[in-house]
Each structure stands twice: as structure tokens, then as C-alpha cells.
C-alpha positions in Angstrom: 85.2 176.4 90.5 86.7 178.0 93.4 87.2 181.8 93.3 90.7 183.2 93.9 90.6 185.8 96.4 93.7 187.2 98.4 94.7 190.1 99.6 98.1 190.1 98.1 98.8 189.3 94.4 102.3 188.1 95.1 101.6 185.8 97.6 102.7 182.1 96.6 100.8 178.9 97.7 101.9 175.3 98.0 100.5 173.0 95.9 98.0 171.5 98.5 96.1 175.2 98.3 96.6 175.4 94.8 94.5 172.1 94.4 92.1 173.7 97.2 91.6 176.8 95.3 91.4 175.4 92.2 89.6 172.4 92.7 91.9 170.3 90.7 94.0 167.5 92.6 97.6 167.5 93.3 98.5 164.7 90.5 96.8 167.0 87.7 98.8 170.1 88.9 101.7 168.3 88.6 101.1 166.6 85.0 100.2 169.7 83.8 103.5 171.0 84.8 105.4 167.8 83.4 103.8 168.4 80.3 105.0 172.7 80.5 101.4 173.8 80.7 102.1 175.9 83.7 105.9 176.2 85.7 105.5 177.1 89.1 108.3 178.9 90.7 110.4 176.1 93.3 111.5 177.4 96.3 114.8 176.8 97.9 113.3 173.5 99.5 112.6 172.4 95.5 108.8 172.5 96.4 106.9 174.0 94.0 105.7 177.7 94.9 102.4 178.8 92.8 101.9 182.3 92.1 98.0 183.8 91.1 98.7 183.6 88.0 99.4 180.1 88.1 96.1 179.2 89.7 93.8 181.5 87.1 96.2 179.6 84.6 95.1 176.5 86.4 91.3 177.4 86.7 91.4 178.2 82.8 92.5 175.0 81.8 90.0 173.0 84.2 87.3 175.0 82.6 88.6 173.9 79.1 89.2 170.1 79.7 85.6 170.0 81.0 84.4 171.3 77.8 86.5 168.2 76.3 88.8 170.5 74.8 92.3 168.2 73.7 95.9 168.6 76.1 97.2 170.6 72.9 93.7 172.6 72.0 94.5 173.7 75.7 97.9 174.3 75.4 96.7 176.5 72.2 94.2 178.2 74.3 96.9 178.6 77.1 98.8 180.5 74.5 95.9 182.8 72.6 94.8 183.4 76.8 98.6 184.8 77.4 98.6 186.5 74.1 97.3 190.1 74.7 97.3 190.5 71.0 95.1 187.2 70.1 92.8 187.2 67.3 89.7 186.1 68.5 89.7 184.6 65.2 91.6 181.9 66.2 90.4 181.2 69.5 86.7 181.3 68.0 88.0 179.0 65.0 89.5 176.3 67.7 86.5 176.5 69.3 84.0 175.9 66.4 86.4 173.0 65.1 85.8 171.5 68.5 82.3 172.0 68.8 82.0 169.9 64.7 84.5 167.3 66.7 81.1 166.9 69.9 78.9 167.6 67.0 80.5 164.3 64.9 80.6 162.1 68.3 76.9 162.9 69.2 75.5 162.0 65.6 77.8 158.8 66.4 76.1 158.0 69.6 73.3 158.6 67.6 73.3 155.8 65.2 74.8 153.5 68.0 71.7 154.4 69.9 69.4 153.7 66.9 71.2 150.3 66.2 71.0 149.1 69.4 66.8 149.8 70.2 66.1 148.3 66.8 68.5 145.0 68.1 66.6 145.1 72.0 63.3 146.0 69.8 63.4 142.6 67.9 65.0 140.4 71.1 61.4 138.5 72.7 64.1 138.5 76.2 62.0 135.5 76.9 63.4 132.0 77.6 64.1 131.1 73.8 68.0 130.7 72.9 67.3 132.7 69.7 68.3 136.3 70.2 68.4 139.0 67.7 71.1 140.7 69.9 73.6 138.0 69.8 73.1 137.8 66.1 73.5 140.8 65.9 76.8 141.5 67.8 77.9 138.2 66.3 77.7 139.5 62.9 74.3 137.7 62.1 72.5 140.8 61.3 74.7 143.7 60.5 74.6 146.6 63.3 75.0 149.2 60.3 71.6 146.8 58.7 69.9 147.5 61.7 71.0 151.1 61.9 69.5 151.6 58.7 66.0 150.0 59.7 65.6 151.7 62.5 65.8 154.9 61.3 62.8 153.2 58.5 60.7 152.8 61.1 
């Protein structure tokens, strides 16, 4: 992610320059504005004018999204980021809840991997038409059964 260094903190940036500095596409920046995550200024010509604070928020959002936080989680995190009186326990609770979701997803992916590995191992992969993978996907062998069998051995 680009770091922002300018001589003047009050310098206003175009969306193109903001995109370059944040590493975010202009389309994403416009979307974040549309859903009220950021509120850039508007010039008399109607063009967006981004402050350094907007750039910092966009970098913050990009980092949060890269960790898989939802838009609503990002909205909460951004609110906490801006709140100097925030309690770190709120931030930690939100991050912990997200980590729990990641752990559940990993467990599900591991179950899927085990079931698919079992089906692949059961398939001869030759010229014969019988195929445990096709049978498993068609319901001949329950995928959950393959999962349980894979865990046994």
C-alpha cells in the first residue's frame, strides 16, 4: 500500500491521484463514497477533492478489506478509528468475531478437501466408465460419508 507523504496536509487531490496513492481503483473509491464510507469534498466544478484524511481512511479500508472484513465491519472499524475515545475492547471483539468466521471457513474448506481427496483416491482414473467422483457428486455416495471415511484413514 502506498504511503502518503506531502508537504502540505491541506492539499486536495483528484480521484486519480487518490487512487494512485491508495492503490485502490477509482471505481472502488467512488463506491466507498456512494455507500458513505468516505465523504470527499466537491469543487465548484463538481469534481471530487480528496483530503489527506480521506486518503488515510481509504488506506485503512483497503487494509481492513484485505483481511476479509465485510463492508459493515469496515464501517464499524472506521467509526472506531475516528473515535479518539474508543475502547480497544470493541475493536478486539470485532476482530475476534471475524477471526472466528475465518476459522469456521478454514474448517469447512478442510472438510471439503478431505471429502474430495477421498473421492479422488477412490477413482481409478482409467478407461472404465465407473467413477466414484461422479457417483459421489450424483449422490451415489454421500459427500459427508466420504468426509467421514477420509477422516478414518
